[in-house]
Structure formats: structure tokens, C-alpha cells
N, C-alpha and C positions, 0 to 999 in steps of 0.2 A: 504494500500500500504506500503510495507516494504522498508525502506531506509537502505543502508549499508554504513559503514565507516570503517576506519582503525585507529589503535592506535599504536604509536611508543614511547615507554618509553625512554626518553632522558638520560639514564644512561648506563655507560660502552659501549658507542658507540660514534662515531665521528659525528660532525656536517655535514660533507659532505655526510655521509651515510644517515642520516635522510633527508637531502635535496633531495638526489637522489630518495628516496622512495616517498616523497611528490610530487615531480615534476611528477613522473610516475603516481601517483594517480590522479593528476590534469587532466591528459589526458585520463582517463578511465571513461566513463560516469556512469558505474555501481557503482562507488565509489562517494558518495555524500558528505561525510564529513571526516575530519581527525583530530586526537586528540593527544596531548601530556599529560603528567601528571605534578603535582606540588609537587615536593620534592626537598630538598636541599642537601641530601645525598642519595646514592644508598640504595634501599630497597631490592635488589636482586643482585646476582653475587658478584663481588669484593666489599666489603663494603667501601673500600678506593679508588675505581675507580672514573673516571671522571663522572660528571653529570652536565647538563646544566640547567640554571634557566628557568622555564617554560614560563613566559610571555615574556621575552626577546627573547627567541627562537621562540615563536609563532609569534611575530611581524616580525621576519626575514622570517618565512614561509609565512606569509600574503603578504609580499612584493614580494615574488618569486613564487606565484601561482596566478591563475586568476579565477578559477571556484568553487573549493570545499569550503564548509563551514568549519569552523575551530574553535577549542577551547581547553580548558584544562579539562580533566576528573580526578579530579576536583580541582579547586583552593582551597587551605586551607584558610579558613577565619581567621585562627590564624596568618598567616604570615604578613598580610598587613592591615593597618587601612582601613576601608571600603571606605572612601572618596578618599583615594589615589588609592585604587583598582578600583573604578569607573572611575577615570581619566586614569589609565593604560588601562582598557578595552575599553574605548572610543577611545583612540589613536589607539589601534589595530584594532578596527572596522573601523575606518577611513582609516587606511593603507590598509585594505583588501577590501575597497569599500563596506562595509556593510555585510561582510560574517561571522561575529563573532557569535558563540553560546556561551553564557556566562555560563560556568560550575563552580559550587561552592559547597562546603560542609563545614561541621563544622570543619574538620581537623582530623588527624589520632588519633586513639584510643591509650590509654596508654598500651594496651595489645600487641602492635606491637613495640618491642624494637628498631628495626632498623629505624622505623619512629620517635619514641620518641627522639632518640638521636640528630636528626637534630635541634630540638628546643634548647636543651642545647648547642649544638655546634654553634648556631648562636645567643645566648643570647635572645631567644624568650620565653615569658612566656607560661607555659602550665598549664591551669586550668582544672577543672573537666569537664566531658562530658556534664553534665547538663548546666554548665556555657557556654560551647562552643556552644551548640544548641541555648540557649537564645541569645547569641551574634550574631549568624547567622541570627536569625529572625530580630534583629534590623539592622544588616548590610544590609540585602536585602531591608528593608523599606527605608533606607537612600540612597542606590545605585539607586533604582528606582526613588526616588525624584530628585536626582542629574541629572539623565538622562532625566527627563521630566519637572521639574519645570522651569518656565520662570522668577522666582524671587528668590533672595537669601532667605535662611530660616535658622532658628535655630532648633536644635534637642537636647533634653535633655532626653536621655535614661539612663538605668542602665549601659550599656556597651559602648554606643556611645554618645558623647557630641560634638556638633558642633555649631559654631556661624558664621553667615554670609556665610553659605555653598552655593556654586553655581557651577554648571557644565557648562562650555562653552569651547569648542564647545560641541554639543550634538552628540550622536551616529548617524550614517547614518540610521540605521534601526529604524523605528518609530512604536510604541511609544518608544521601546527600543529593544535591542537584546534579542532573546529568552533566558530565564533563565533555565538552565539545572542543577537541584539539585540532587546531589548524596548522597546516604546513605541508610541504611536499618533499623536503630533504629526507634522505634515508635515515639519518640520525633522529630526526623528529618523528618519523614513522615508527621507529623502535620504541620511542616514548609513548606514542599513541597505542601501540600494541599492548602495552602494560596498563595504561591508565584511562584510555578514552572509552566513552560510551558512544560518541559520534566523532567521526573524522571528517574534517572539512577541507576543501581545496578550491581555489579560484578556478572557474571554468571559462568557456568561451573560445578556447583554443582547440588543439587537436585532441579529440576524444580518446583516440588510441593511447596517447601519452598519459592522459589522466587515468584511464583504465589500467595501464601498466603500473602506475603508482599504487592503485588499489590492490592489485595482485601482489605487489611487494609487501603491503601491509598484511595481506593474508599469510605470506611466508613468515613474516616476523611473529605473527600470532602463533603459528604452528610451532615455531622454535621454542616458545615459552609455554606451550601446552594450552593456549587459549583458543576457543572456538571463534574463528573470524566473523561468524554470523552475529556475534554479540556486539559488533561495532557497526553502527549505521553509517552509510557512506553519504556525505553531504557535499553539495556543490553550489557555488555562487555563479549565477549567470546574469550578465548584463542585459537589461531590457532596452530595446530600440523602439521607441514609441511610434516611429514612422514605418517600421518593418516588422509587424507582429508575426508574419509567417516565418521569417528567419529566426525569431526568438522561439517560436513553437518548435521549429526543427531542432534547435539546440536542446530544448527540453526533452524532446523525444530521444535524441541521441544519448543524453545523460541518463535518462531513466532506463533505456535499453542496455546501458553499460553497468547498471547496478547501483546508480545513485538514487536512493529513495527519499532523500531529504534535499529539496530544491529551494534555494534562496534566490529570489529575483531582485537584482540590484536596480533600484530606481534612481534616475538622475534628476537633479533639480534644474530648472523650476518644475515643480510637480503640477501637472494639469489637474484641473478640477475633476473629481471623481476618478483619480488615477487608479485606486485600488479596485474599484468596481470594474474598470476597464481591464485590469490585469486578470481578474477572475473570469470575465466574460470572453476576452480575446485570447488569453494565454493558457488558462487552466481548463476551462470547460471544453 
């Protein structure tokens, strides 16, 4: 069964516009989930334009919707200490009544200069990709323990060190919100095999390449004795308002390749009734 959602990148767009689209989505049953992203400076359009912080905005969307599941595609693990991130995510899950899907990734690659500059611009360290993936694995271990442990604990990792860590309150969703891990690198897929409930990858390109990454995830699952079917395959597909047939073709390709969780990326300005148009023209 394929589930469909929308994504609204909160850059070069007003808060009221995003809220309008999300409220519309909340009233349309064909749309099951909605997503923001996690950047601190625009990565498209005007590089000096406005951009909203992802988790703060997500909490506002959680408070003003009732049905759709919601999350970030995906949180940069480089931006926030994992114990702080666990607390933020728990708060959003509670505000939403248990509708959070916890999207996370290692953080932007240095090959994307518009993403790299946000670290320098906010005084955030930027280490190697190998370091970032190793830190992601430790972060997920800690975050899951904070969500589930009934006693304080210490953690002495290479990247994360905690003393007397304890998460209270717990998320609404038990044992914890679904973990949506984004990325395509082999090292990231190994982390997904261990921790993810959903694996997400950007789409729109060669579907054979994306399917090959999915098969690699299958292999990594087999190596650790996990059933690959436990991990839902998710894809983000850009929507072209002027070419609905081309977008429908990409959706059909993705679903045929085993991607059962489809996120349709909307570009702003958002036309009036854009989510109803998505449901009528792309999903039905």
C-alpha cells in the first residue's frame, strides 16, 4: 500500500503560506504525511532570502493540524547535540499527539557549497563525512535510549558522552516515533540497516540507480540478520505543476521499484488549492 505526503521547503516563503498548505493537506485524506527540511540558510533561490528553523516551525505545524503525520526530511545530526535533539523531538511528538516521524541524517555533504556555508555562518563544526556517519550511529543509539529507558544512564562514545542522561517525558508513540533515515552513501545505508524504520532518498533521477541503493540496503540488513521488509522505502519526488503527466510517470516508476512511501516536493509560490490538485492530478 503506497502512502503519499507533501514537502514544503521553508525557504524564501512566508510562514502563512506554509501554514495554508499544511492546513489544506490536513483535510485531504489522500495526503498522509507532511514534511519540512532542516537548513539554516537557503539552498535554492535567493541565497540571502528568509528561511525558517525546521523544528520550531514543525512544532507550530503540529499545533495547527490534527491528522497528518509530520517530520523533517531530514534533520542534520550536525546541528544539535543528540540528547537535546531527542528532547526537541519528544516535545513535538507530544504537541502533535503522537504524529511525529523522526527524520534524521548525517548532514549535508561538503560538495554542496550552499549547504556548507550554513555551518560556518552559525559557528557549527563541520567534520569529515566518515566522522559524521559515525556520529549519526551513536546519536541514534542515544536518542532511542532516551526515548525508552526508565532509568538514567551514562554513555561514553567516541562522539557522544553523557552522564546521568534521562528523557522525561517520553514520546507519545511507543516504543518511540518511527525513525526515518535519509541518505544514499553506503556508510549511511549501514546505519539505516541497524536503526531505520523508513529509509528515504531524493528521487527524480535514474530509477535504476535508486533501486540499486535499495538493494544495497537489503544486503546490509541481511548481514546483520534483519528482515529488509521491516524498512519502508521512501522517496522524494519533485512536482512540476505544469507537467502532471511527467510527475505521475515518476511516481509510477518509484512505486514499481518498491518505494511505498512517496513524498511530493512542492515548490513555492504555492497555487491556491495546490494540495487538492496534487490529490486529484497526481495521486488519484
